[in-house]
C-alpha positions in Angstrom: -0.1 0.3 0.1 3.0 2.5 -0.6 1.2 6.2 -0.8 2.9 9.1 -1.8 3.5 9.8 2.2 5.7 6.7 2.0 8.0 8.9 0.3 7.9 12.7 1.1 6.9 11.6 5.0 9.9 11.0 6.6 10.5 14.3 8.5 6.8 14.6 9.5 7.4 14.2 13.5 9.8 17.5 13.3 8.0 19.9 11.4 4.1 18.8 11.2 3.0 19.0 15.1 -0.4 20.1 16.1 -0.7 23.4 16.3 -3.0 24.5 19.6 -5.1 26.8 18.1 -5.9 24.8 15.1 -6.2 21.3 17.7 -8.9 23.8 19.9 -10.8 25.0 16.7 -11.1 20.8 16.3 -11.9 19.4 19.5 -14.6 21.9 19.8 -16.0 20.5 15.8 -16.4 17.0 18.2 -17.6 18.7 21.3 -20.3 15.6 23.0 -18.2 12.9 20.3 -16.4 10.4 23.0 -15.2 7.8 20.0 -13.6 9.6 17.3 -12.0 7.6 14.0 -9.0 9.8 12.4 -9.0 9.0 8.9 -5.4 9.4 7.1 -4.4 10.3 10.5 -0.3 10.2 9.6 1.6 10.5 12.6 -1.7 11.6 15.0 -0.6 15.3 15.7 -4.6 16.6 16.2 -6.0 12.9 17.6 -7.8 13.8 20.7 -6.1 12.6 24.0 -9.2 13.4 26.2 -11.3 10.9 23.6 -11.8 7.3 22.6 -9.6 7.4 19.2 -8.2 4.7 16.4 -6.2 5.8 14.0 -6.2 5.0 10.7 -3.4 5.3 7.8 -2.5 3.8 4.9 2.0 4.8 4.6 3.4 2.5 7.3 6.3 5.3 6.7 3.7 7.5 8.7 2.6 4.7 11.0 6.2 4.4 11.6 6.4 7.8 13.2 3.5 7.5 15.5 4.5 8.6 19.0 4.5 5.8 22.2 1.0 6.1 23.6 -0.7 7.2 20.7 -3.9 5.5 19.7 -4.1 2.3 18.3 -4.1 2.0 14.0 -5.0 0.4 10.9 -4.0 0.4 7.7 -5.9 0.9 5.6 -7.5 3.8 3.3 -10.5 5.8 3.6 -12.2 4.5 0.3 -12.8 1.0 2.3 -12.9 1.4 6.1 -12.8 -1.8 7.6 -15.2 -0.6 10.6 -18.8 -1.6 11.0 -21.5 0.9 10.3 -21.8 3.4 13.1 -18.3 2.3 15.1 -17.7 6.0 15.9 -19.4 8.6 17.3 -17.1 10.7 15.2 -15.2 10.6 11.8 -12.0 12.9 11.5 -10.0 14.0 9.1 -7.2 16.9 8.7 -5.7 17.8 5.4 -6.8 14.2 4.2 -8.9 14.6 1.4 -7.5 16.1 -0.9 -5.4 12.8 -1.2 -8.0 10.3 -1.8 -8.2 8.9 -5.0 -12.7 7.8 -5.1 -13.7 10.8 -2.6 -17.2 9.9 -3.7 -16.3 6.4 -2.0 -14.1 8.0 1.2 -17.0 10.2 1.8 -19.6 7.3 2.3 -17.5 5.2 4.2 -17.0 7.6 6.6 -21.2 9.1 7.0 -21.7 5.0 7.3 -19.1 4.2 9.7 -19.7 7.7 12.3 -22.8 8.2 14.4 -22.7 11.9 15.3 -20.3 13.7 13.4 -18.4 13.6 10.2 -15.3 16.2 10.4 -13.2 17.8 8.0 -10.1 20.0 8.5 -9.7 20.9 4.4 -9.0 23.5 2.2 -10.8 25.7 0.1 -8.3 26.1 -2.8 -10.1 29.8 -4.8 -9.4 31.2 -1.6 -5.5 29.6 -0.8 -3.8 30.2 -4.4 -4.1 34.1 -3.0 -1.1 33.5 -1.0 1.6 35.2 -1.9 3.7 31.8 -2.2 1.8 30.9 -5.9 3.5 34.6 -7.2 6.7 32.7 -7.3 6.1 29.1 -7.3 3.1 28.8 -9.8 3.6 25.5 -10.2 1.6 25.1 -6.6 -2.0 25.5 -9.0 -1.1 21.1 -9.4 -3.2 20.6 -6.2 -6.0 22.3 -6.9 -7.9 19.7 -9.4 -7.8 17.3 -6.3 -9.1 19.2 -4.0 -12.7 19.1 -3.6 -14.7 22.7 -3.8 -16.1 23.8 -0.7 -19.7 22.9 -2.0 -19.2 19.9 -3.2 -18.8 19.1 0.8 -22.7 19.5 1.1 -23.2 17.7 -2.2 -21.4 14.6 -0.6 -21.8 15.0 3.4 -25.5 16.4 3.4 -26.2 20.1 5.5 -22.5 21.1 7.1 -21.3 23.6 8.9 -18.1 26.0 7.4 -16.3 27.8 10.1 -13.3 29.6 9.0 -9.4 28.5 10.7 -7.3 31.5 10.8 -3.4 30.4 10.0 -1.5 32.3 13.0 1.6 34.0 12.2 3.8 31.4 14.1 1.7 28.4 13.2 3.5 25.0 14.0 1.9 22.8 11.6 4.7 23.4 9.0 1.9 22.9 6.3 1.5 24.6 3.0 0.6 28.2 4.1 1.8 27.7 7.4 5.0 30.0 7.0 3.0 32.5 5.2 4.9 35.8 7.8 8.5 33.8 7.4 9.2 33.6 3.8 12.8 32.3 4.2 11.0 29.1 5.4 10.2 27.6 2.1 13.9 27.9 0.9 14.5 25.0 3.8 14.2 21.8 1.8 13.2 19.8 4.7 10.3 22.0 4.7 9.6 22.4 1.5 10.0 18.3 2.3 7.3 17.9 4.0 4.9 19.5 2.1 3.1 16.6 0.1 2.3 20.1 -3.2 6.4 20.7 -3.4 6.7 16.4 -4.2 4.6 16.7 -7.4 6.4 20.0 -9.1 10.2 19.9 -10.1 12.9 22.3 -11.5 11.5 25.0 -8.5 15.2 26.4 -7.8 14.8 29.7 -10.3 12.2 30.3 -9.0 13.1 30.1 -5.0 16.5 32.0 -6.1 14.1 34.7 -7.2 12.3 34.8 -3.3 15.8 35.1 -1.7 16.7 37.7 -3.6 13.9 39.5 -3.1 13.9 38.7 1.0 17.6 39.6 1.2 16.8 43.1 -0.8 13.5 43.8 1.5 11.8 43.8 -2.2 9.0 40.8 -0.3 8.8 42.5 2.8 7.5 45.8 0.5 5.4 43.7 -1.9 3.8 41.8 0.7 4.0 45.5 3.7 0.0 44.4 4.6 0.8 41.4 6.3 3.3 42.8 8.9 0.5 44.3 11.5 -1.7 40.6 11.1 -0.9 38.2 13.8 -3.0 35.7 11.6 -4.6 35.2 8.3 -7.2 33.0 6.4 -6.3 31.5 3.5 -9.0 29.1 3.2 -8.5 26.8 5.6 -12.1 25.5 6.8 -13.7 23.3 9.6 -16.6 21.2 7.7 -19.1 19.7 9.9 -21.7 17.2 9.3 -23.9 16.6 11.8 -26.4 13.0 11.3 -29.5 13.0 12.3 -30.6 9.9 14.4 -31.3 7.4 12.0 -29.3 8.1 8.9 -26.9 6.2 7.2 
């Protein structure tokens, strides 16, 4: 069951730790749910420690990085969950939906095994693509087609609540937009190596040198001066919460 993360996941435990503000938002979305299935769980960064959690992860590389004491993990994929109907109060997926081979099957399976809530942290790519990094690396648009449009979640899950998740200036979780106020981070190959989009593009050196030159000359700071007084920003990260009515399949 080889996955993209078997190749890029080796540095995740050091660069993709949970940010406490994002953790708090996820915990709020799961309020009242005692048992959780974490789909595409990775190394377990956002698994609630106060709840009964089972993790599901396809990549052995990621499973190997789960810390001692983490929730029990099953190797598997969202499209074929090895659990019975309504086995968990809630299903959680953090920045994982865009990696599924079949969105329809994955969402259907998540609804099937959840009794109450289905919660995803995802990205509205129409907002995300306004991120300044796309000015330097337009190739990053490669991922746009694999992110469901935000309105599609209602098609798959029924009525949903959408909660914006602003990215703090010192975000601890090194996903694509995390370093919006720390541009020099994107020059670090280890940082880029822990962001799945970078694994899909090549020949970025010229554009990275342009970014580095703009940082050194002060051009970047002048060009994006509107960011300087912000402590958090919305680049399209969203919590999608679907609540199942009693009797729903």
